[in-house]
C-alpha positions in Angstrom: 36.1 -14.4 -11.1 32.4 -13.6 -12.9 31.3 -10.0 -12.5 28.0 -9.4 -13.3 26.6 -5.6 -14.4 23.1 -4.9 -14.4 21.7 -2.3 -17.1 18.2 -1.8 -15.9 17.7 -0.1 -12.9 15.4 -2.1 -10.4 12.0 -0.6 -9.5 11.3 0.3 -6.0 9.2 -1.6 -3.9 7.0 1.2 -2.7 5.5 4.0 -4.9 3.9 7.0 -4.0 1.2 7.8 -7.0 -1.2 10.6 -7.4 -4.7 10.4 -7.6 -4.9 9.4 -11.1 -2.7 7.1 -11.5 -4.3 5.3 -8.5 -7.2 5.5 -9.7 -6.0 3.6 -13.4 -4.2 1.2 -11.1 -7.2 -0.1 -9.3 -8.7 -0.9 -12.5 -6.4 -3.9 -12.2 -8.4 -5.0 -9.1 -5.4 -5.1 -7.0 -6.6 -5.5 -3.3 -6.9 -2.1 -2.0 -6.3 -1.7 2.0 -7.4 1.2 4.3 -4.7 1.5 7.1 -7.3 4.0 8.8 -8.8 3.4 12.1 -12.1 1.4 12.1 -13.9 4.8 12.9 -12.1 6.9 10.6 -12.9 4.2 8.0 -16.7 4.0 9.0 -16.8 7.7 7.9 -15.9 7.2 4.6 -13.8 5.0 2.1 -12.9 4.1 -1.4 -14.8 1.8 -2.9 -13.6 -2.0 -2.5 -11.4 -1.2 0.2 -10.8 -3.5 3.1 -9.6 -1.9 6.2 -6.4 -3.0 8.4 -5.4 -0.6 11.1 -2.1 0.5 11.1 -2.3 1.0 14.7 -4.2 -2.4 16.0 -1.2 -4.3 17.7 -2.1 -7.3 14.9 -1.4 -5.3 12.2 1.8 -7.5 11.3 -0.1 -10.6 11.4 -3.0 -9.2 9.3 -1.2 -7.5 6.5 1.1 -10.8 6.6 -2.0 -13.0 5.4 -2.3 -11.1 2.2 -0.8 -12.4 -1.0 3.3 -10.7 -1.1 3.7 -11.5 -4.6 0.8 -9.9 -5.7 0.8 -5.6 -6.2 -1.2 -3.8 -3.7 -2.7 -0.7 -3.2 -2.7 1.4 0.5 -4.1 4.3 1.9 -4.5 6.4 5.1 -5.8 10.0 5.8 -3.6 11.9 4.5 -0.4 10.1 3.8 1.7 9.0 7.0 0.2 5.9 8.4 0.4 4.5 5.1 4.4 5.4 4.4 4.9 3.7 7.5 2.7 0.6 6.4 4.0 0.3 3.3 7.6 0.3 4.5 6.8 -2.5 7.2 5.2 -4.2 3.9 8.6 -4.0 2.1 10.1 -5.3 5.4 7.9 -8.1 5.4 8.5 -9.2 1.6 5.6 -7.4 -0.3 7.0 -7.3 -3.8 5.0 -4.0 -4.9 3.1 -1.4 -3.0 1.3 1.6 -4.6 0.7 4.0 -1.9 -2.2 6.8 -2.6 -0.2 10.6 -2.2 -2.1 12.8 0.3 -4.4 9.8 1.3 -8.3 9.5 1.5 -8.3 13.5 1.7 -6.9 14.0 -1.4 -9.2 11.5 -3.1 
């Protein structure tokens, strides 16, 4: 019987990061997704963010069109919807999702 033991810890798929870290990650040109409603998005958003409304009935379909192997940056207003969106993204097979702690209000 062969037993393989991993010495390293596996990195989590979803990481909630502070604003400063989020800004550094943005320099990599990872896709940036705003999961707020279109109305919230129209009132202000982070530069280069695409809007995919978490509350839309086709959210899973829209998010599934993204490259699951590429790291993604996501945010909402305060962190609730983006945390739920990140969990869905992990379940769909995304490899890495960075969530902005505190959302747009923290921006």
